[in-house]
C-alpha positions, 0 to 999 in steps of 0.5 A: 168590380171596381172597389172604388165604385160604391164610394164613388156613388156615394160621393156623387150623391153626397155632392149633388145632394148639397145643391140648393133645391136638390131633394133627391139623387139616384145614380145609375151605373152602366157598363154598356158600352164597357169602358176601355182606357186609352193607350196613355192611361194604360201606359200611365197605369202599366197595364 
C-alpha cells in the first residue's frame, strides 16, 4: 500500500533498461516474507 511502490518499480525498470545489452525488464514485488523495519529505523521514523 506504499504510494511510492509503483514509482519505485518504474524507476528500477528505467535504470536497468539503460544498461547496454538489456532488452527487457520485469520487476516482481513480493511481500513474503513481510518486511519489518529495524528498531533504529522505527526510531528514526518515529513509529
